[in-house]
N, C-alpha and C positions, 0 to 999 in steps of 0.2 A: 166265240163272241169276244172273249177277252183279248185274243190275239188281234182281232179286227179293230178293236178300240186302241190297242197298242200301236198298230200301224197308223191310224189316224192321228194319234197323239204325237208321234215322231214327225209325221209330215207337217203338222201345224207348228211344232216347235222349230223345225228347220226354217219355215217361212217367216216366223216371227223374229228370228235372228237378223234377217235382212230388213224387215219392216220397221222394227223399233228404232234403230238408229236413224232411219230416213225420216220417220215421223218426228223424232226429237229435233232433227235439223230444221224441218219445216216449222215446228213450233217456235223455235228461236229466230229463224231467219225472217219469217213473215212480219212479226211485229217490229223487228229491227229495221227492215227495209221500209216499212210503213212509217215508223217513227222518224227515220232519217229524212224521208221525203217530207213529212210534216214540218220538221225543223227547218228544212230548206225553204219550204213555202212560207213559213213564219218569218224567216230571215228576209225574204223578198218583200213581205208586207212592211217590216220594220224599215227596210231600205227605202221603200216608197214614201213612208211617213217622214223619214228624215230628209229626203230630197224635197218634199213639199214644204217642210219648215225651213230648210236651208235656202231654197231658191228666193225667198223674200228678203234675205239680208242685203244683197247688193242693191235692189231698188230703194231700200230705206236710206242708204247713203246717197244714191244718185239724186233723189228728190231734193236734197238739201244743198246741192252744188249749183251755182249759177252758171249757165253756159257761157255768158259773155266774159267771165273771168278766165275760163279755160283757153279762150282765144289768145290771151296774152302769153301763154306758155310756148316755148320754142322746142321743147323736148330735146334739149341738149344739156351739156354740163353747165351752161350759163344759167339754167333755171334754178340752180342752187342759190343764186343771188336774187331771184325773183320773189317778191313778197307773196304773190299769189301761190306760187309753188310751196313756199314755206308754210303758208297758212293751211293749204290743203293737206300737206303732210302732217302738220300738227293736229288737225282735226281727225285724220284717219288714225293716227297713233292713239289719241285719247279715246276715240270710240272703240278701237280694237281692244284696249285694256278693259273697257266697260263690259263688252260682250264676250271677253275671253277668247278673242279671235286673233291668231298670230299673224296671218298673212292677208292684208287688204292692200290692193295695188290698183294701178290703172295702166291701160295700154292704149296707144294711139297709132294711127297709120300715117307714116311719113315717107313720101317718095316710094310708095309701094311696099314698104317694109314696116312691120310692126315693131314699135319701140316702147319702152317702159317710161311711165311718168311718175307722179307722186305715189308713195307707198308708206306703210306704217312700220316697215322693218328698219332697224338702225343700220347705219352704213357699214358697221363692222360685222354684221350678220352674214354668214356664208351664203344665205339665200337672197341677200339684198342685191338690187340692180340700180346702178346710177341712172339718172334721167338721160334718156336718149340711147340706152343700151338696147341693141337689137334683140328681138325675140326670135331665135333661129328656128326652133321647132314648135311653133304654136299648134294647138289642136285645130283641125279643119273647121270645127264648129265655131271657134273664136274668129277665124277669118271670115266666115259667113255672116257674122253679126254686122260687119261693116257694110254688108250688102242688103241683108233682110231687115236689119235694125230692130230685131226682137231679142228680148232677154232669154237666157237659156241656162239650164243646169246640165253639166256633162260629167262624164267620168265613170270609172277610172280611166285616165289617160296618162301617158308618160312623156315628159319633155326633158330638157337638159338639166332641170332642177330637181326632178324626182317624179313620183307617181301621185296624182291628186284627184280629188273630186272638187269641181269648181262651179261657182255660180257667176254669171256675167250679165251686166245690164248696161246698155248704151246710153250716153247723154247726147241729145240731138241739138243742133243749131236751130233755134225757133224760126229763123227766117228761111234757111235753105233745107232744113230737115236732114242735113248730112250728119253723120256720126262724128262728133268731136273727140270723144274719148269713151273708153269702156271701163267700167268699174268691175273688178274681179275680187272674189273671195275664195281662197284655197283651203282645203282640209286634206291633210296627208291621208292617203288611202289606208294606211295601217291604223290610224286613229279611228277612221270611219268603220273599218271592219271590226276593230276591237269593240266599238260601241254596239255593233250588231251582234257580235259574239257574246257580249255580256248579257244581252237580252235573250239570246238563244240558250244560254247555259241553264236557265230554269227548266225549259222543256227537255234539255239533255238530261238533267237530273231526274225528271219524271220518267223519261225513257229508260234510264239506268235502273230506276226502282222497279219498273214493270218487268224488265228483262231479268233482274235479280229475283223477283217474285216468281216468274215463269221457271227459271232454272232451279230455284229452291223447291218449287212445287214438284218438278219432275223428279228431283232427287228424293223428296219425301214420298212420292207415289211409288217409286221403285223400291224404296226401303219398306214401304207399307206392304208391297206385294211379297217381300221376302219374309215378313213376320207372319206367324200363324194368327188366326182370327182372335183368339183369346188375349193376345198381347197387344193388340192395336188399341190406342186410346181414341176417345171420341173426336178430338180435334184432328187427329191423323186421318180418321175416316172421312172427314169433311174438308180435306185440303183443297179440293176443287171449289167448295163453297167460299172458303176464306180467300182463295185466289181471285174469285169473281168479285168479291166485295172490295178487296184492296186495289185491284186493277181498276175497278169502276170509280173508286174515290180518286185514284191518281189521274185517270183520264178526265174526270170532272174538274179537278183542280187545273189541269192543263188547258182545257177548253175555256174555263172561266177566266183564266189568265189572258188567253188570246182575245176573248171578247172584251175584257176590261181594257186591254191595250187599245183595241179599236175604238171603244167608247171614249177613252181618255183622249185619243188623237182627235176624234170628232169634236169633242168639247173644246180642245185646244184650237182647232181650226176655226170654230165659230167665234171663240174669244179673240183670235187673231184678226178676223174680219172686223170685229167691233173696234179693236185698238187701232187698226189701220185708218179707220175713219177719223178717230180723234187725232191721230198723228198728222193726217193730211190737213185737217182743219187748223190745228195749231201751226203747222208749217206754212200754210197759206197766209195766216194772219201775220206771222213774223215776216213773211216775204212782203206783205203789203206795207208793214212798217218800214222795212228796208227800202222799198220802192219810194215811199214818202220822203225818206231822207235823201234819196237820189234825186227826187224832183226838186227839193230845196237846193241841193247842190247845183242842179242844172239852171235854176233860176238865177243864181249869182254868177255862174259861169257865162250865161248867155247875155247878161246885161253889164254894161260898164259901171252902172251905179244903180242901187236899189234903195229906195227911201223906206222909212219906217212904215209909212202908210201902205206902200206897195207890199211890203212884207206882211203887214197885218191882214191886208185884203187877200193875200195868197194863202195864208195859213189858217184863217178863221174857219172856212168850210171844212178843212181837214180835221181840225180839233173837234168839230161838232159830230163827225161821223166815225171817229176811230177812238181806240183806247189810249191815244197819245195824250199825255198831260200837258206837255209844253214843247215848243219848237223855238230854237234860238239860233242867232248868228253872231260870231265873234270875228271882227276884222283884224287882220294882221297875221304875222307868221310866228310870233313868239308866244309861248304859253304864258298866260298871266300868272303873276305871283299869287300866293295864297291870300285870299280876302281882298284882292285888288281888282278894280274894274278895268276891263279893256277900254280902249279909246272910244270905239263905236260899237255898241251892242244893241241888237234887236232881240226882243223876246216876246213871245205870245203864249199865254197860258189860260186854261179854262177858269181857274179860280183867281186869276189876276195876280199871280205871285210876282213879286219884284225880281228883277234880275239878280239883285244882291242875295235874296233868299234862295234863288235857284242854285247859285254857285257858292253858297255859304260853306259848303264842305268841298270846295274845289281841289284842295291838295290831295284828296283821295283819288281824284281822277287825273292827277298829273301824269302817271305812266300811260294811261289810255290816250291822252292828248299827244304825248310824245310818240307813241306807237302809230297813231294815225298820221302824224306828220312824216315819220320815217318810212312808213310802208305805202302812204297815199291810199290806204284802204280804210274802211270803217273800223272803229274800235269802240269799246264800251267799258264802263265801270259800273259796279253794282254797289248800291247803298241800300242795305236792308232788302226790301223787295222791289226797289225801284232801280231801273236800268237807265243810264244816261249814255247815249251814243254820240260819237263824233265822226265827221267825215271831212277831210281837207278839200278846199276848193281852190282851183288854180286858174290863172288867166288863160284864155284861149290863145293858141298859137297857130301859125301857118304850118302846113304839113311839111314844108321844106326847111323849117327852122331847126337849127341844131342846138340852140341854147336851151338850158333847162327851164321848165315852166316856173313862173313866179306864183307863190302861194298868196291868195287874196285873203283867206280866212278859214274859219272852221264853221261848218253847219252841224247842228246837232238837235237832238230831241230826247225826251224822257218819257217813260211809260212804266206802269205798274205791272209787273209780271203776275203778281198774285191775283189781280182783278181779271186778267185774261184767263188764267187757269180756272178761277172760280166760276166764271161764266160758262166755260165749257163743261165744268163738272156738273153744273145744274142742267145743262143740255142733255147730258147722258144719264140724268136721273140717278146718279150714284150706282148705276149698274157696273161701271168700271171705275176703280180708284187709281189715280195716277199721281206721281211725284215728278217734279222738275228740279234738277240740280245742275250746278256748274261743275263739269268734270275736272277742270284744271285746279279749281280752288276747293272742290268738294263741298261747295256751299249750296244748301237747299233753298230754292226759291219758292217752291210750293210743295206742301206736304199734306197728303190726304189719306195715306194708308199707314198702318202700323209697321209694315215692312215693305218698302217700295220695290225691293228686288230680292227674290228668293232663289232665283236660278233654276226653278223647276219649270215644268212644261206650261203651267198656268201663269207665267210671268213673261212680259214682253218689254224689251228696251229698244227705243228708237233714238236716232241722233237728230239733233237740231243744230245746224251750223249757221250762226249769224253774228255779225259785228265783231269778228275775230274771236268769238267764244264758241266753245263746244258744250252744248247742253245735252243732257240725257233725259228722255221721257220714259220713265219706268211705270208700267201699269200692271195691276193685279185685279182679279175679279172682285166685284162688290156684291150687290144684290143680283148680279147677272145670272139668269137661269142657266143651268148646265146645258140644256138643249131643249128645243121645242118638240123633239121627238120623244114622246112618253115611252114608246116601246124601246128606244135606244137607251133611255135612262135606266130602265129596268132590265136591260139585256144581261149584264153580268149576274144579277140575282136570279133571273129566269134560267140562265144557263146552269148555274150552280144547283138550283132547285130541280130543274129537269134532269140533270145528270145524276143527282142523288136519288131521284125517283126511279130512273131507269136502273141504276145500280141496285137499289133495294129490290125491285121487281125481279131482275135477273138473279140476284143472290137467292131470293126466296124460291125461284123456279129451280135453280141448280140444287138447292138444299133438298127439295122434295124429290127431284130426279135422282140425286145421289143416295137418298135414303131408300128409294125403291131399288136402286142398283145394289146397295149393300145387302138388302134382303135377298135379292136374286143370287148374289155372289155367295152368300152363306148357304143357300140351298144347293148351289152347284158345288160348293166346297165339300159339303157333307157327302154328296154323291161321288165327288172325286176322291175323297178320303177312302171311301169304300172301294172304289175302283183301284186306287193306288195300292191298297193292301193286296188285292188280287194280282195286280201287275208286278208288285214287288216279289210276291211269291213265285210268279212265273219267271221273273228275271233271275231269282235265286236258283231256281231249277235250271234255267238256261245256262247261267254262269258255271254251275256245278258240273255240267255235262262236259266231258273231255272232248267230244266231237265239236267241230265248228258249226255253229248255227247262225244263219244269215237270213234276215227278213227283208224281202224285196217288194217293191210296188209292182203293179201289173206290167210295167215296161221293163222290169229287171233292174231298177235303180235301188241302191242300198238304202234301207231305212234304219236298220238296227242289226248289231251282231254281238256275239258274246266274245270273251277274251280269247278262246281257242280260235275263233275266226280271225281275230286281229293277228294272231301268230301265223295263221295259214296265209293271209294276204300280205303280211309283212308291214302293215301300216295301221295306225290307230283309227278308230271309227270316226272321230271328229274331223279327220282330214279328208276322208273319202265319202262321208255321208251325203247322199243325194246324187252320187255319180253312178254310172252303170257298172255293174259287177264285171262285165266283159272287158272294161278298161283296165282292170287290175288282175284278172285271172283268165288264163288260157288253158284249155284242156283238150285232150284227144277224145274223139268220138268213140262210141262203142265198137264200131267197125272201121274206124278211121284213125291211123297212127299219127296224123298231123295235128299239131297244136293249133286250135282255133279259139277265137274269143268265146267266153261263156255266153249262152248255154250250149254251144257246139252242136247245133242241129236239133236241139230239143224244143218243140213248139210250146210257146207260153200261152197260146190262145186256147188250148184245150185244158179243161179242168180235170186233169188226170195226174196220178202219182207216178213219177218217173224214178226208177230205182236201178242202179248199176252196182252189182256186187263184186265184179272183178276189178282189181286195182287198175286205174288209168293214170297216165302221166299228167301232172298239173304243173304249170309254170305261173308263179305269182309275179306281181309287179316289182318285187325286190330282187328278181332274177334267180330265185331258188326253184329247183325242180323237186317235186314231191310225187309220191304214189298215194292215191286215195280212192275210196269208194264213196258214193254219195247217193242221197235220196232227195227228191224235190217234190213238195206237196203244195197244192193250191189252197189259198184262203178265199172262200167265196160265200155268197149268200144268194138269195133269190134273184138279186139284180145282176149277178155275174161275179167274175173274178175280182177280188179286192187286193190280191197280192200273192206272194209265194214265200215258202219257207224252204231253204236249202240246207241240208245237213251233210257235212263232209266228214268221213272217218279217215284220218291220216294214217297211212301204212308205211310212211317214210322212215320212221324211227326204227322199226324192226329191221328193215333192209340195211339201214345205215349201221346199226349195231353189229350186224353180221359182217358187213364189209370192214368195219373198224377192227374187229377181232382178227380177221385174216391179214389185214395190213400190218398190225402191230407184230404179229407172229413173223411176217416176212421181214420187218425191220430188225427185229431181234436176231433173227438168223443171219441177215446180211451183216450186221454189226459184229457179231461173233466171228464170222468168216474173215471180215476185214481186219479185226484185231489179231487173229491167229496168223494171218499172212505177214503183218508188219513185225510181229514179235518173234516168229519162228524162222523166217527166211532171212538170208544174209542181206545186209543193207545194200541198197543200190537203186538206180532208176527203174529197173524192171520190177522190183518189189513194190515200189509206189504205184506203178502203172497197173499192176495186178490188183492191188487193193482198191485203186480208184475205179477200176472196171466193175468191181463188186458193188461199190456205192452207186454207180450209174444205173446198174441193173435194179438195185433195191429201190431207189427213189424214182425210177422211170423218167430220168432226165436225159437230155441229148448230149451234153458235153460237160466235161469236168476240167478244171484248171488248178494249177498251183503256181502262185506268184511269190517272188522274194523282193524285199526292200533293198535298195542300194542308193548311194549318193553319186550324182553326176556333177562335174565341176561347173558346167554351164546351166544345166536344167534343175539342179538341186535334187530333192528327194524324188526317186523314180521307182517304178515297179518293173520287174523282169519275169517273164513267163519261163518257168523251169520245167513244167510238165503239162501236157495236154492229152486228154483221152476223149474219144468219141464213142458213143453207145452204138454198137453195131445192130442193136435190135430196133433202133429208131430210123425212120426214113425222112431225110431233110436235106437241105442244100449242103454243098461241100464247105469245109473250113480248112484253109491252108495257112492262115495267118500265124505268125510266130512273133509275139510281142517281146522284143528285146529291151525296149526302153519306152516306158509310158510315164510322162511327167505327172506328178500328183498335183502340183500347183499350176494354174489356179482352178482348172475345170473339174478336178476330182477331189478337191480338198474336203468337201462335205462327206464323201464316202469314206475317205481315209480317217477323218475325225470320228465317224461313227464306229469304225472297226477298231481304232486305237483305244477306245474306251471299253472294249470287250463286247460291244453290242453287234447284233447281226443286221446286215443290210439286205432288204428284200425290196423288189420293185418290178412293176410292169413297165416295159421300156417306153411306152407311149406317154407315161406320166413324168418322165425325167426331163431335166433341162435340155436345151437344144443341142449343145455340144455332146453331152453324154448320150443323148438319144441317137445322134448320127453315128457315134462310135459303136454302139451295140447293134444298131440296125445294119451296119455294114457287114456284120457276122450273122444276119438273119435271126438275131436273138429277140424273143418276145417277152421273156420273163427271166429274172436272174436272182440268185441268192449268193451272198458273199459272207464268209465266216472267218474271223481273225485266227491266225496261228501265233501262239505265244511261246517263247522259250526264255526261261529265267525272268519272268515278268516283263518281257520286252516283246512287242509285236515284230516278228521277223518276216511276216508275209500274210497271205490269206489263201483260202481255198474257195473256189467258186463253181457253181453249177448253173447251167442255163437250159431253158426250155425253148426250143426253136419252133414248136408246133402250135402253141396256144399260150394265151395269157394265163397265169397260174397264181393261185393264192396259196402261199407256202404255209401249211398248218403247223401246229406245235409238234406233231410227230416228225415231220421233215426237219424242223429246226433242231429238236433235241437229238435226233440221230446224227445230223451233220455236225453239231457242236461237239459231241463226244468224239466223232471222227477227227475233227480239227485238233482237239486236245491230244489225241493219240499221235497224230502226225507231228505235232509240236514236240512231244516226248521223243518220238522216233528221230526227228531231225536233230534234236539236241544231242542224243546219244551218238548219232553219226558224226556230227560236228566235233564232239569231244574226242571221239576216236581218231578223227583226222588230225585234230590239233595235237593230240598226244604223239602221234607218229612224227609230225613236223617238228614238234618241240624236241623230241629225242634226237633227231638228226641235227637240228641247230645246236643243241647242247654239246654233242660230241664234236661238232666242228668248232665251236667256240672254245672248248677246253684245249684242243690242239693249238689253236691260234694264240690262246692266252699264254701257253707255255713258251711258244716262240717269242712273243713280245716280252715276256719276263726275262728271258735270256738276253735279248737285245738291250733291254733297259738296264740290266745289271752291268753289261759291258760298257754302255754309253755313260752311265753314271760314274763308273770307275775312271774312265778316260777323262770325263769332265773334271772330276776332283783332282786328278793328277795335273791336268792342264791349268787349272786355276791356281793350284799350289805353286806350280812352276812359274807361271806368269806373275804371281804375287811376288816371288823372290827375284825372278830375272828382270822384271820391269822396274820394281821399286829401287833395287840396289843401285843400278847405274843412274837412274833418274835422281836419286838422292845425292849421288856424287856430283852430278851436273849442277843441281840446284845449289849445293854447298860451295862448289867452285865459283859459280857465278856470284854468290853472295860475298865470297872473299874478295873477288875482284871489284865488286860494286862498292864494298865498304873499305877497300884499300888496306886490308889487314896486313899484307906482306910488303907494303910500300906503295909509293905513289904510282898511279897508272894514268895513261892518257884519258882525257875526258870522254873521247869517243868509245874507248874500251869500256869505261864505266857505264855508258849508255847501253852498249851491247850486252854487258853483263846483266843489267836490269831487265832487259827484254828476255834474255835467256832464263833468268830466275822466274819472271812472271809466267812465261809459257810453261816452264816446268811445273810450277805449282798448279796451273790450270790442268795440265795433263795428269798430274797426280790426283786431282779431284775427280777427273773422268774415270781413272782406273778404280778409285775407291767406290764410285757410284756403281760401276759394272760389278765389282766384287760384292757390294751390298745387295744388288739386284739378284745376283746368282745365289747368295745365301738365302734371300727371301724365297726364291723359287724352289730352292732345295729344302726349305723349311728348317734351316739351321740358324736363322737369325733370331736371337732371343731378346726379350725386353729386360732392361736393367731398372727394376722398380725400386724406388727409394724415396725418402723425403727430400724436398728441395724447396727453396724460397722462390715462389712464382714471380713475385715482384722484382727480385734481383735478376732473375732470368730475363724478364722483359727489359730491364735497364741495359743489360749487355747487348741484347738484340737491337734495341733502339739506338744505342751508340753506333753499332755497325751500320744500321740503316741510315742514320743521319749523315755519316761520313760518305756513304755511297750516293745519297740523294743530293748532297751539296755539290758533288763533282758534276752533277747534271743540272744544277740550278732549279731543282724542284723541291717542294715542301714535303716533309714527313710529319704525320699526325698520329699520335697514339691516344686512343679514347678508351680508358679503362674504367669500368664500373666500380664505384667505391665499395660495393658489397662483395667483391672477390677476395677470398682469404689469402693471406700471405704465404702460409705454409701448406703445401699439398704433397701428396704421395703419388708418384708415377715415374715414367721414364723421361727424365729431364733432357738427356742427350738427344734422343730421337725427336722430342718435341721441339728442341732448339733447331735441329736439322730441318724439320718441316717448315718452321716459321722463317728461317733464313732462306730456304729454297723459294717459298712463296713471295717473300719480300724482295729478294734479288730479282726474281722474274718481273715483279711489278715495276721495279726501278728500271730494269733493262728495257721494257717495252713502253716506257712513258717518256715523252720528250718535253712536255710542259704540263703544269698542273700540280698534282699532289699525290702522295701515297698515304693511305690511311689504314691503321690497324685498330679494329673495334673489338672489345672483349666484353661479353655480357654473360650473365648466369642463365643457362637454358633450363636446368632442372636441378633439384636438390632434395636429398633425403638426410636422415640422421647420420649416415656413414659416407655417402657419396655426394659428389657434385659434378654436373656436366656443364662444361663451358662452351659457349658459342663464340668462335673467333672468326672474324671477317677481315680479309686483306683485300682492299680495293685500290684501284688506280684509275687514272684518267687517260690511259694510253690508247693503243690502236684497236683494242677489242679483238674478239674472235669471230670470224665469219661463221654463218649458220651451217655451211656444209662441212666444217671441220670440227664442230663441237663434239661429235661422237668419238673422235680419235684423240682428244686432248690428253687422256690419261694412258694412252698406249706407249710402251717403251720405244725410244728412238723415233717418235713421231713429233713433227712440228707442223705449224700451219702450212708453210711451204718452204722450199729450199732457199728462196731468196731471203727470207727472214733469218734462216740459219746462218747464212753468210753475213747478213747485216748485224745481227745481234749476238751471234755465237750460241754455243750450247749444243748438247747432244740429244735433248728430248728425254732424258732420264729423270730429271728432278721431279716432275709431277707424277710420273709412274711410281717412283720410290716413295714420294709423299703419300700417295693413295694407299700403297701397300702398308706403310708404317701406321697410318691412321686406322686402317681396318684391323691391323695387328694389335693396336691399342684398344680395340673395341669401339671405335668411333665411326663417324661418317664424314665424307668430304664431297663437295659439289661446287658448282660455280654458276653465275649468271653474267651474261655479257651482251653488249650491243656494239656492233662493229663501228669503229670510229669514235666511240664515246667512253669506252673503258670496260674493265672486267672486275668482278668481285668474286674471290674464292672464299668459301666458308667451310669450317670444319666444326663438328661437334665431338668433343673428346671427354670421356669420363675420367675422373680422378677420385682417389680416396682422400677423405679428410684426415689430417694428421692426428687429431685427437680421437679418431675412431679406432 
């Protein structure tokens, strides 16, 4: 019974692992998708409300524009001078500022092309278009307006100016009903969408709160399930109840918000209908006053002369039926001066005001009169609440006349703005409060509300364009009922109340259901605790069993297994739970040696115990073979088989232990035999072959190799096969390869690096890189092991073994045996090499001793001959040469009497050549002494500055003969008295200076002396001798200090010399313990430097 419940528990647990993540995803995804869809739907509602409000803006402007004035526009750049164009543009600009609308413009059709007209954008605005500018990519709906003549709101659409949502309204010709112009208002689509997004953010926040509540609830529920019942708090037990309450409140707030938005929009729509009526009435009344002024103008234009009686007869009926207070006529073209009467003036007023009283404050209307005369359009001035309008009147002219019309006078009228507004205020019974103000002067003409413009949805502002003025009609609700629909008035409250009621009901229902569930869970928990104790005891017993125990379902799928079974199958339970045991275990049948998927012919449909006591071969999914006996018993009840329990007793360990003991004994025997062969038999290839044959037999491998390292000039580090053995006991393909030169780099570098660090390289060939794989597969190798051979801590090669029959896992016994063998081979080869080296060394030593004795005898003879030759030459050359020099000097100086002048010149040449030859002989003798090691230094104190003076005097004399400069640069910190070999130092400096003068044709010679280093007892001087001569070619710089070497023979002929001076100078400087060198650029000069140490005199 307990086992049956265990099987059910594991089956349900496995299914729940899949079901829980899926349910969690559904729980989050469903409200997320539903919420996003709701936000999108709400955005569409807001978009519709905004379009409904927006589409009324353009008609508001269109109603205030007279069609006959549009006819005077040409829709070209000439319109910029047209007063009508300027007035329309001024009105659009003023109204755009009032309603905070950036883009108000007009479009007309001209010659089949849409062009722009007046607009409210300043000319320097990048979006502005000059009058007559073609509209290249208008939306099709705008083009259709000129045909269907209906207002429309479109967008979003894109043209050359950007992406917009626009409202368009046509203005028609009252006679032909053709579209004269289209008034358009644009809103950038980003502004439009941002306004929609702002309203969607509230619902987005509600959705985020709900998702957070759902996610937090899931986490709390999972945490609750992990806690034992005594540790669970009351609120944690009712997470579902709290979630229902909070989500219900959030949804109630969301729906109430939506309903309130709809209600507010409906209220605004009703309010807009009411305000449109007032606007239309006021617009019509102002239009009637404007028409009256036009009729007065027509009266004077149509008659050559109008008398006062005719004027009174014409205007009296008008004053009786309209709000106009007075109508007047002023003849002439000049504006009257302040408080002065025009020459002829007619006036008619209800209260019989005199013309003087009417124009008492005429100076305040001066600008309006001038504007009317300049623009030929009506204008007005405002005095308190009274408006006085003016309209110029001109003589009629023929159509063919080109002269400008002559002004006859000014027609005008006055009326009270406040009385008109008050009358309409009474008509609407204070349901709507409105204010009227002049936008240009910000002067209020009628005020009825505390705040005439609030900018919210319950405020409306309309334009009134008359008499050159732009008026704004701003309206707010007064006693206006919010709506006539009582249900709609209460909709937000009903929604909130209904939502809270539903939330409360659902919360209460969930609370009782959850309380019932808690009671059932506690009952089940008590039962499960009792059962878990029994299951735990059973699991403890199962885990303690050394045999593998596997619980299966009726189809043979794994439900549970103990640790021993995990070892048997080679995989943990959690990775294979729920899969068929036959997918991980193959076994031989009782009478069948072939491995087949478990249960290998055992019928699972019969409720019988199957037992096999003799060990059968088992192959698990990890590739390991085992020997085991097993028993399989059914778990069943009255309804049938519920599962199976399979118990396997592993017999592999015993067999493996026996085989391991035999193998280790064989390895120890083989190693001892191998060691005995290498230590007792004479060194040689046959000894190594014999020992290698023993290792092949012991490890049961096919081939053995020994390789040596060597360096190749072209390939670098290489390996050479010095020995190869084949196991005669193994049958495989032939191997005749003899690897004389295998480059290590680049393809075998990783193997070499492994071996050079003392590690063992093992591999199955199929797992190697491509080049290595092809190399080994050419020899039919399937598995290989390589071990380094070290001698005196240096890897001199390696020993390798290969298996050509199967892929092989080289175990620790193989590696340990072969490592010891590799070390023994290293010692063996070290001893063999040492013996060979000793024999070679002895032969070489004997040969070298004999040769050294011969060379010593020859050197002694040569040295004696050289000494005798030098002594003889010193005497035999100098004696006659001195006589020649002395005789030439006597003749040159005429010591024994007068001589011919030419003989004196010959004597001078003989003496000069003799001295030069004597210098050469002295240099050769000095060089010979240096080479023989017989030239010593004459160390003593001397005055360094006095020495430099002597050398400088000689250098100045030589340089003057060649017309070049000599410069001595002596550092002031150089001591006067030094201790050293003054004679040789003088010889060196004169040699270097003479060479510098010799090879310099123009420029200068410079000797620089600086202190290089100094201690208490010694000082090292840096002396540089530089010139601006011919320099030294790069190819001859390495030969400059060799004896008898010059740059080339031509220079020797041109400048003279033997090439001994620099060689002797170098030897003398080094004899003095110093250094000498040079730097030179061909054609620019040479600098020789020497660093010479001296002792301080006071030291």
